[in-house]
C-alpha positions in Angstrom: -26.4 -43.3 45.0 -23.2 -43.6 43.3 -19.6 -42.4 44.2 -16.4 -42.7 42.3 -13.0 -42.2 44.0 -9.4 -42.5 42.7 -7.1 -44.2 45.2 -3.4 -44.4 45.5 -3.3 -48.1 46.5 -3.6 -51.4 44.9 -6.8 -53.2 44.0 -5.7 -56.2 46.0 -5.1 -54.2 49.0 -8.5 -52.5 49.0 -10.3 -55.8 48.2 -8.4 -57.5 51.1 -9.6 -54.7 53.5 -13.2 -55.2 52.4 -13.0 -58.9 52.9 -11.4 -58.3 56.4 -14.2 -56.0 57.3 -16.9 -58.4 56.1 -15.2 -61.3 58.2 -15.1 -59.0 61.2 -18.8 -58.0 60.8 -19.9 -61.8 60.3 -17.8 -62.9 63.3 -19.4 -60.3 65.5 -22.8 -61.3 64.3 -22.1 -65.1 64.6 -19.9 -65.0 67.7 -17.4 -67.2 66.1 -14.4 -67.0 63.6 -15.2 -67.0 59.9 -12.6 -68.6 57.7 -11.5 -66.3 54.8 -12.5 -69.1 52.2 -16.1 -68.8 53.3 -16.2 -65.2 52.2 -17.6 -65.6 48.6 -20.8 -65.1 46.6 -23.7 -66.7 48.5 -22.2 -66.3 52.0 -25.0 -65.2 54.4 -25.2 -64.1 58.0 -27.8 -62.5 60.2 -27.5 -60.0 62.8 -29.7 -58.0 65.3 -29.5 -54.1 65.4 -31.0 -51.8 67.9 -33.8 -49.7 66.4 -34.0 -45.9 67.0 -37.3 -46.2 68.8 -36.5 -49.1 70.9 -36.7 -52.8 70.2 -34.5 -54.6 67.7 -34.4 -55.3 64.0 -33.2 -58.5 62.4 -31.4 -58.2 59.1 -29.6 -60.7 56.8 -26.5 -59.8 54.9 -25.7 -61.8 51.7 -22.7 -61.4 49.4 -24.3 -61.3 45.9 -21.1 -60.7 43.9 -17.5 -61.6 44.7 -14.8 -61.4 42.1 -11.4 -60.6 43.8 -9.9 -58.1 43.5 -12.4 -56.1 41.4 -16.0 -56.6 42.5 -17.7 -57.0 45.8 -21.5 -56.5 46.3 -23.9 -57.4 49.1 -27.5 -57.1 50.1 -28.8 -56.3 53.5 -32.5 -57.5 53.9 -34.9 -56.4 56.6 -38.6 -57.1 56.8 -39.2 -53.9 54.9 -36.8 -54.0 52.1 -33.4 -54.6 50.8 -30.4 -52.2 51.0 -27.5 -52.9 48.5 -23.8 -52.0 48.5 -21.3 -52.6 45.7 -17.7 -51.8 45.1 -16.3 -52.0 41.6 -12.5 -51.6 41.6 -10.4 -51.0 38.4 -6.8 -50.0 37.9 -6.0 -46.5 36.6 -4.2 -46.2 33.3 -0.5 -46.1 33.8 -0.7 -48.4 36.9 -0.7 -45.7 39.6 -3.6 -46.6 41.8 -7.2 -47.6 41.3 -10.7 -46.2 40.6 -13.4 -47.3 43.0 -17.0 -47.0 42.1 -19.2 -47.4 45.2 -22.9 -47.8 44.7 -25.7 -48.0 47.4 -29.4 -48.5 46.9 -32.7 -49.4 48.5 -35.8 -51.2 47.4 -38.7 -51.2 49.7 -41.1 -54.3 50.0 -44.1 -52.0 49.5 -44.5 -49.0 47.2 -44.7 -46.6 50.3 -41.5 -48.0 51.8 -39.8 -47.7 48.4 -41.0 -44.2 47.9 -40.0 -43.3 51.3 -36.4 -44.7 50.9 -36.0 -43.0 47.6 -37.1 -39.6 49.1 -34.9 -39.9 52.1 -32.0 -41.0 49.9 -32.5 -37.9 47.7 -32.5 -35.6 50.8 -29.5 -37.1 52.3 -27.5 -37.9 49.2 -24.9 -35.0 49.5 -24.2 -35.9 53.0 -24.0 -39.6 52.4 -21.7 -39.2 49.4 -19.4 -37.0 51.5 -19.4 -39.6 54.3 -18.6 -42.4 51.8 -15.7 -40.5 50.2 -14.3 -39.7 53.5 -14.6 -43.4 54.6 -12.8 -44.5 51.4 -10.1 -41.9 52.0 -9.7 -43.1 55.6 -9.4 -46.8 54.3 -6.7 -45.6 51.8 -4.9 -43.8 54.5 -5.0 -46.8 56.9 -3.9 -49.2 54.2 -0.9 -47.0 53.2 0.2 -46.7 56.8 -0.5 -50.3 58.1 -1.3 -52.6 55.2 -4.6 -54.2 54.4 -4.0 -57.4 56.3 -2.8 -55.8 59.5 -6.3 -54.3 60.5 -6.7 -54.2 64.3 -10.2 -54.6 65.9 -10.8 -50.8 65.9 -10.0 -50.5 62.2 -12.1 -53.5 61.3 -15.0 -52.1 63.2 -14.7 -48.8 61.3 -14.6 -50.6 57.9 -17.5 -52.8 58.9 -19.4 -49.6 59.7 -20.4 -49.2 56.0 -22.4 -52.5 56.1 -23.7 -51.5 59.5 -24.9 -48.1 58.0 -26.8 -49.9 55.2 -28.3 -52.3 57.7 -29.4 -49.4 60.0 -31.0 -47.8 57.0 -32.9 -51.0 56.4 -34.0 -51.1 60.0 -35.0 -47.4 59.9 -37.3 -48.1 57.2 -39.3 -50.2 59.8 -40.2 -47.1 61.8 
């Protein structure tokens, strides 16, 4: 699934908010502070999610691409497959804002899981695209009002939700 949105903020600001969100998510998972310099391609952390039918699901998040302030991508791996998220940020002509291309995907570990993921993705795609556009708009509004580096715990949790959603999708494939 791919979504493109134009935003009235700078690439540095959006990228900083993404990094802040990733750090928050990693700190929640690890139970300790994560220095900003650790957030780069290859950085990995594990977390446990509650599964819908009870029990828990373990997922591993790995930053796969990291080129500030234009590219961030990560994979969220469960025992049933890999969800991917990717932000590509580029300045708009004339210097007034940025274009953000957000991509999300799923590859199952088995043909049936892969097919199920693609089928569910096709069914929920319009809703998911709207949710992602709204989340990006919320990020833009927050950054305009407060700045990218002044995120409080509530805002960080909201931004980390995207990674959480992809991880939950990976966990749902277990059921």
